[in-house]
C-alpha positions in Angstrom: 7.6 52.8 -1.0 6.8 49.7 0.9 5.7 46.6 -1.1 2.0 46.2 -0.5 2.2 42.4 -0.5 4.9 42.5 2.1 2.9 44.9 4.2 -0.1 42.6 3.9 1.6 39.5 5.2 3.3 41.4 7.9 -0.2 42.3 9.2 -1.8 38.9 8.4 0.8 36.1 8.4 -0.7 33.2 6.5 -1.9 30.5 7.0 -2.9 30.4 10.6 -2.5 26.8 11.7 -2.2 25.9 15.4 1.5 25.6 16.4 0.9 22.0 17.6 -0.7 20.9 14.3 1.2 18.0 13.0 1.3 15.9 9.8 2.1 12.2 9.4 5.0 11.5 7.1 2.8 9.5 4.7 0.7 12.7 4.2 3.8 14.4 2.7 4.5 11.8 0.0 4.1 14.3 -2.9 6.8 16.5 -1.4 9.6 13.9 -1.3 12.6 14.9 -3.4 13.7 11.4 -4.2 10.3 10.2 -5.3 9.7 13.2 -7.5 13.1 13.2 -9.0 12.9 9.5 -10.0 9.3 10.0 -11.2 10.3 12.7 -13.7 14.0 11.9 -14.4 14.2 8.1 -14.0 17.4 8.5 -12.0 18.2 9.1 -8.4 19.0 12.8 -7.7 22.7 13.7 -7.9 24.3 15.4 -4.9 23.9 18.9 -6.3 20.2 18.4 -6.6 19.6 17.5 -2.9 18.5 20.9 -1.9 15.0 22.4 -1.6 13.8 26.0 -1.9 10.4 27.1 -0.6 9.9 30.4 -2.5 7.1 32.1 -0.6 6.9 29.6 2.3 4.4 31.4 4.6 3.9 30.3 8.2 3.6 26.5 7.7 5.2 25.0 4.6 8.7 24.4 6.0 7.4 21.9 8.5 5.7 19.4 6.1 8.6 19.7 3.6 11.1 18.9 6.4 8.9 15.9 7.4 9.0 14.7 3.8 12.7 15.1 3.4 14.5 14.4 6.7 18.1 15.5 6.8 18.0 17.5 3.5 18.7 21.2 3.5 15.6 23.3 3.0 15.7 27.1 2.4 12.5 28.8 3.4 12.1 32.2 1.7 9.3 34.7 2.4 8.7 38.5 2.2 7.3 38.6 5.8 9.5 38.4 8.9 6.4 37.6 10.9 5.5 34.6 8.7 9.1 33.4 9.0 9.1 33.7 12.8 5.9 31.6 13.1 7.3 29.0 10.6 10.5 28.8 12.6 8.6 28.3 15.8 6.4 25.6 14.3 9.4 23.7 13.1 11.2 24.1 16.4 8.3 22.7 18.3 8.2 19.6 16.1 12.0 19.1 16.2 12.7 20.2 12.6 16.0 22.0 12.5 17.4 21.6 8.9 15.7 24.7 7.6 17.5 28.0 6.7 15.2 31.0 6.8 15.6 34.0 4.4 13.5 37.1 4.3 13.3 38.7 0.9 11.7 38.8 -2.6 12.0 35.7 -4.8 12.5 38.0 -7.7 15.7 39.3 -6.2 18.7 37.3 -7.6 20.7 37.9 -4.5 18.2 36.7 -1.9 19.4 33.0 -1.8 22.6 31.3 -2.9 23.0 28.4 -5.3 20.7 26.2 -7.2 18.1 23.6 -6.1 16.8 20.2 -7.2 13.3 21.0 -6.1 11.5 24.4 -5.7 8.0 25.0 -4.3 6.2 28.2 -5.0 2.6 27.4 -3.9 0.1 30.3 -4.3 2.8 32.9 -4.8 3.4 33.9 -8.4 -0.1 35.3 -8.8 0.7 37.9 -6.1 3.8 39.2 -7.9 3.9 42.4 -9.8 5.5 40.5 -12.7 4.7 36.7 -12.4 6.6 35.8 -15.6 9.8 37.4 -14.2 9.3 35.5 -11.0 8.8 32.2 -12.9 12.0 32.8 -14.9 13.9 33.6 -11.7 12.8 30.3 -10.2 13.8 28.5 -13.4 17.3 30.0 -13.1 17.5 28.5 -9.6 16.9 24.9 -10.7 19.7 22.5 -11.5 19.3 20.5 -14.8 16.5 18.1 -14.2 15.2 20.2 -11.4 11.5 20.3 -10.5 9.2 23.3 -9.7 5.8 23.0 -8.1 3.5 26.0 -8.5 -0.1 26.8 -7.6 -1.8 29.6 -9.5 -5.4 31.0 -9.1 -7.9 29.8 -11.8 -10.1 32.5 -13.2 -13.3 30.5 -12.6 -12.3 28.9 -9.3 -11.8 32.5 -7.9 -15.0 34.1 -9.3 -16.7 34.5 -5.9 -13.6 35.7 -4.1 -12.6 38.2 -6.8 -16.1 39.7 -7.0 -16.2 40.2 -3.2 -12.6 41.5 -3.1 -13.4 44.1 -5.7 -16.5 45.2 -3.9 -14.6 45.5 -0.6 -12.0 47.7 -2.2 -14.7 50.0 -3.6 -16.4 50.1 -0.2 -13.1 50.8 1.6 -13.3 47.6 3.6 -9.7 47.0 4.6 -9.7 44.8 7.7 -10.9 41.2 8.5 -13.0 42.6 11.4 -14.9 45.1 9.2 -15.2 42.5 6.4 -16.7 39.9 8.8 -19.0 42.4 10.3 -20.4 43.3 6.9 -20.7 39.7 5.9 -22.7 38.8 9.0 -25.2 41.4 8.1 -25.7 40.1 4.6 -29.1 38.8 3.6 -29.5 35.0 3.8 -28.8 33.5 0.4 -26.7 36.4 -0.8 -23.2 36.0 -2.2 -21.6 37.4 1.0 -23.6 35.2 3.4 -22.9 32.1 1.3 -19.2 32.7 1.2 -19.0 33.3 5.0 -20.8 30.0 5.7 -19.0 27.9 3.1 -15.4 29.1 3.1 -12.8 27.6 5.4 -10.7 30.7 4.8 -13.3 32.9 6.4 -12.8 31.1 9.8 -9.6 33.1 10.6 -8.5 36.7 10.2 -5.5 35.8 8.1 -7.5 33.5 5.9 -10.2 36.0 5.3 -7.5 38.7 4.6 -5.7 36.5 2.1 -8.8 35.5 0.3 -10.7 38.8 0.2 -8.4 41.7 1.1 -5.2 40.9 -0.7 -3.7 44.0 -2.5 -2.5 42.2 -5.6 -4.1 39.2 -7.2 -4.0 37.8 -10.7 -6.1 34.9 -12.0 -5.5 32.7 -15.1 -7.3 30.7 -17.7 -5.5 27.6 -18.7 -4.3 29.1 -22.0 -2.9 32.1 -20.2 -1.0 29.8 -17.9 0.4 27.8 -20.8 1.4 31.0 -22.6 3.4 32.1 -19.6 5.2 28.7 -19.2 6.0 28.8 -23.0 8.0 31.9 -22.4 10.4 30.0 -20.2 12.5 26.9 -20.8 10.4 24.9 -18.4 8.4 21.8 -19.4 5.0 20.9 -18.0 5.4 17.5 -16.3 2.1 16.9 -14.4 -1.0 18.6 -13.2 -1.9 17.9 -9.5 -5.2 19.7 -8.8 -8.2 17.6 -7.8 -9.7 15.4 -10.5 -6.8 15.8 -12.9 -6.1 13.4 -15.8 -2.7 11.7 -15.9 -1.7 12.9 -19.3 -1.1 16.7 -19.4 -2.4 17.1 -22.9 -5.7 15.4 -22.0 -6.0 17.5 -18.9 -5.5 20.7 -20.9 -8.3 19.8 -23.2 -10.5 19.0 -20.2 -9.7 22.3 -18.6 -10.5 24.2 -21.8 -13.9 22.4 -22.0 -14.7 23.4 -18.4 -13.7 27.0 -19.0 -16.0 27.2 -22.0 -18.7 26.5 -19.4 -17.1 29.0 -17.0 -16.2 26.2 -14.7 -13.0 25.0 -13.0 -11.8 22.0 -11.0 -10.1 24.4 -8.6 -6.9 26.4 -8.7 -4.1 25.1 -10.9 -1.5 22.9 -9.3 1.3 21.7 -11.5 4.9 20.4 -11.6 7.3 21.9 -14.1 10.7 20.6 -15.0 14.0 22.0 -16.3 15.5 19.8 -19.0 18.4 17.5 -18.2 21.6 18.0 -20.1 22.3 14.3 -20.5 20.1 11.7 -22.1 18.3 9.2 -19.9 18.8 5.5 -20.7 15.3 4.3 -21.4 16.4 0.7 -22.1 17.8 -0.1 -18.6 16.4 -2.7 -16.2 14.6 -0.2 -13.9 14.7 -0.4 -10.2 11.3 0.0 -8.5 11.4 1.9 -5.2 8.8 2.7 -2.5 8.2 6.4 -1.9 10.3 7.0 1.2 7.5 8.8 3.0 5.4 5.6 2.9 7.9 3.2 4.6 6.5 3.6 8.1 2.9 3.4 6.9 3.3 0.1 5.1 5.7 -1.4 7.6 3.2 -1.6 10.5 1.9 -5.2 10.6 -1.8 -4.4 11.2 -5.0 -5.8 9.8 -7.7 -3.6 8.3 -7.2 -0.8 5.7 -5.3 2.5 5.7 -6.2 5.6 3.6 -3.5 7.9 2.4 -5.0 11.3 1.5 -4.7 12.3 -2.2 -1.9 14.8 -3.0 -1.5 14.8 -6.7 -5.1 15.2 -7.9 -6.0 11.5 -8.0 -8.0 9.6 -5.4 -5.9 6.9 -3.5 -7.4 3.5 -3.0 -7.7 2.1 0.6 -4.6 0.0 1.3 -5.5 -3.4 2.8 -3.1 -5.6 4.7 -2.3 -7.4 1.4 -1.7 -4.1 -0.5 0.7 -3.0 2.2 2.5 -6.3 2.1 3.0 -5.9 -1.6 4.4 -2.4 -1.2 6.7 -3.5 1.6 8.6 -5.6 -1.0 9.9 -2.3 -2.6 11.4 -0.8 0.6 14.6 -2.2 -0.9 14.5 -1.5 -4.6 13.5 -4.4 -6.9 14.5 -4.9 -10.5 11.6 -4.6 -13.0 12.8 -7.8 -14.7 11.9 -9.7 -11.5 8.2 -8.8 -11.7 5.5 -11.1 -13.1 3.0 -9.6 -15.5 0.4 -9.2 -12.8 2.9 -7.6 -10.5 4.0 -5.2 -13.2 0.4 -4.0 -13.6 0.0 -3.4 -9.9 3.4 -1.5 -9.9 2.2 0.7 -12.8 -0.9 1.7 -10.8 1.1 2.6 -7.8 3.5 4.5 -9.9 0.6 6.7 -11.2 -0.2 7.4 -7.6 3.5 8.2 -6.7 3.5 5.4 -4.1 6.2 3.7 -6.2 8.9 5.2 -8.4 11.4 3.8 -10.9 15.0 4.7 -11.6 18.0 3.4 -13.6 
């Protein structure tokens, strides 16, 4: 029997970005392997970690990941051949050729070879028949010290979509065209009319299908998410959804408080890590390094300010000429012992934003 999720994405490859849509490298700073590895491991990634797996890549993700990690091997895995064809074409049009494409189920142990230093599974696990088994499979694909980024639907962020999705299933609405036709007839001020006018996903057939016609969807409260992670050997490293607090424990309490009010900051985005086998020397004189994705942005000698969009849940400050001049100092790594007290404070703030990272 065909997998209903595979059938869905064969009909509606997602997302539907224009093939000429491009991203600046600075926009991809939260996808850079070196920056993330040093952030969480305080060492540079070893050779065996310099591989990336996109587990459920869709039509677009291989492109920004290749931009963020030029020259590194990226494996793009997806259930849908149509999604992979569009992803391949998008990358080819933008000159990105280091991606290997694989069609298959991430739960299949034979679908890709080897282990990876960084795995991305954004908006995928909640569509699996057994999300925990999928998470454990991804864990098994990480090298020691490896990093996994996931996005899972929040129960309260998805209330509108799930109410509409269930209603559509009861009504037998099974195509974006029929869904949009019904929504356009909805009374002003109704749930359907409000969603059609407010949702970016409703602008395209694939977006509407993904949001409202998907055959398999799970949503999570934060405690359910934590319980699933606790059944693996993975460690919660950082939340990255909008408005997140830096310390995971404090963010968990904030999420619980919001959920008591049936609210959510959005879907859950988080980084998980697989424990290293060796101890990390916390007493070394750390080397401070600029996130490689920002080198071009800070190197241009221009006046005025630049804004780098937030990618890890925290707002980024505008970067003035003097801010960029300070960051340029770290294009070549600088020893922590060479920093003054004021400089160390500025470095700490940029480390929180992932603009700077530190390694031993």
